[in-house]
C-alpha positions in Angstrom: -0.8 -30.0 -2.1 2.7 -30.0 -3.3 3.5 -28.2 -6.5 4.2 -31.5 -8.3 0.9 -32.8 -7.2 -0.8 -29.6 -8.3 0.8 -29.8 -11.8 -0.4 -33.4 -12.1 -3.9 -32.6 -11.0 -4.0 -29.9 -13.7 -2.7 -32.3 -16.4 -5.1 -35.0 -15.5 -8.1 -32.8 -15.4 -8.8 -33.1 -11.7 -9.0 -29.3 -11.3 -10.9 -28.5 -14.5 -13.8 -26.9 -12.6 -11.4 -24.5 -10.7 -9.1 -23.7 -13.6 -11.2 -20.9 -15.1 -11.3 -19.0 -11.8 -7.6 -19.7 -11.2 -6.8 -18.4 -14.6 -8.7 -15.2 -13.9 -6.9 -14.7 -10.6 -3.5 -15.3 -12.1 -4.2 -12.9 -15.1 -5.5 -10.2 -12.7 -2.4 -10.6 -10.4 0.0 -10.5 -13.3 -1.7 -7.4 -14.8 -1.9 -5.9 -11.2 -5.5 -4.9 -11.7 -8.6 -6.0 -9.8 -6.4 -7.5 -7.2 -5.6 -6.4 -3.7 -3.5 -3.4 -3.4 -1.2 -2.6 -0.4 -1.3 1.0 0.7 0.4 3.0 3.3 -0.9 4.9 6.4 0.9 7.1 8.8 -0.1 8.0 12.4 2.2 10.2 14.4 0.7 11.8 17.5 -2.4 13.7 16.4 -1.4 13.5 12.8 -3.0 10.8 10.7 -2.8 10.4 7.0 -3.2 7.6 4.5 -2.6 7.1 0.8 -6.3 7.2 0.2 -7.1 10.5 2.0 -4.5 12.8 0.4 -6.0 15.6 -1.6 -4.7 16.1 -5.1 -3.1 19.4 -3.9 -1.3 17.5 -1.1 -0.1 15.0 -3.7 1.2 17.8 -5.9 2.9 19.6 -3.0 4.5 16.3 -1.7 5.7 15.5 -5.3 7.2 18.9 -5.6 8.9 18.8 -2.3 10.2 15.3 -2.8 11.1 15.9 -6.5 9.8 12.4 -7.2 6.9 11.4 -9.5 3.6 10.9 -7.8 3.5 7.2 -8.7 6.7 6.5 -6.8 5.8 8.4 -3.6 5.9 5.9 -0.7 7.1 7.2 2.7 9.2 4.1 3.4 11.4 4.6 0.3 13.6 7.3 1.7 13.9 9.8 4.6 13.6 12.6 2.0 10.2 11.3 0.8 9.0 10.7 4.4 10.1 14.2 5.3 8.5 15.8 2.4 5.2 14.0 3.2 5.3 15.1 6.8 6.0 18.7 6.0 3.3 18.7 3.4 0.6 17.4 5.7 1.7 19.6 8.7 1.3 22.6 6.4 -2.0 21.6 4.9 -3.7 19.9 7.8 -2.3 21.7 10.9 -1.8 25.1 9.3 1.9 25.3 10.1 4.3 27.5 8.2 6.8 25.7 6.0 9.7 26.7 8.4 7.9 25.4 11.4 6.9 22.2 9.7 10.5 21.5 8.6 11.7 22.3 12.2 9.1 19.9 13.8 9.8 17.1 11.3 13.5 17.5 12.0 12.8 16.7 15.7 11.3 13.3 14.9 13.5 10.2 15.4 13.8 7.9 12.4 12.6 5.0 14.4 9.6 7.0 15.5 8.6 7.8 11.9 9.2 4.2 10.7 7.1 2.8 13.5 4.3 5.3 12.6 4.1 4.0 9.1 1.7 1.1 8.5 0.0 -0.6 5.7 -3.5 -1.8 4.7 -5.0 -3.8 1.9 -7.8 -2.6 -0.4 -9.6 -4.6 -3.2 -9.9 -7.9 -1.3 -13.3 -9.5 -1.4 -14.7 -11.1 1.8 -14.0 -14.5 0.2 -10.4 -14.4 -0.9 -9.7 -17.3 -3.2 -6.0 -17.1 -2.3 -6.6 -17.2 1.4 -4.6 -20.2 2.7 -7.0 -20.7 5.6 -9.9 -21.2 3.2 -10.1 -24.9 2.2 -12.7 -24.1 -0.4 -16.2 -25.4 -0.7 -17.4 -28.2 1.4 
């Protein structure tokens, strides 16, 4: 359905049954709550970490090393933030000293680290009303 047709269907009442659910979806999306959330993961050799499995101590250490507030920490934002994350988890999860962790991270190629960073979505129901492949009931 083209946007013009969609607007006309709303104005003429053809979508009245769906409007309540659509309004809830739009409100949740605009408020960025109860909707899907894209999070990062990183797998580099035998090191695997994701946004959801960091401990609070690891978040604190990463924030301290990166000198960036916790809410802004994403490993794709800058090399400094990615390096701070890798150093943090090498120390906490593999027991390396800070000097050894910094040296090891310094050996990684930028492309290797970027290729190791992925993303995943949380907060999506099995039936996603915004899924373009779902034609709805019927």
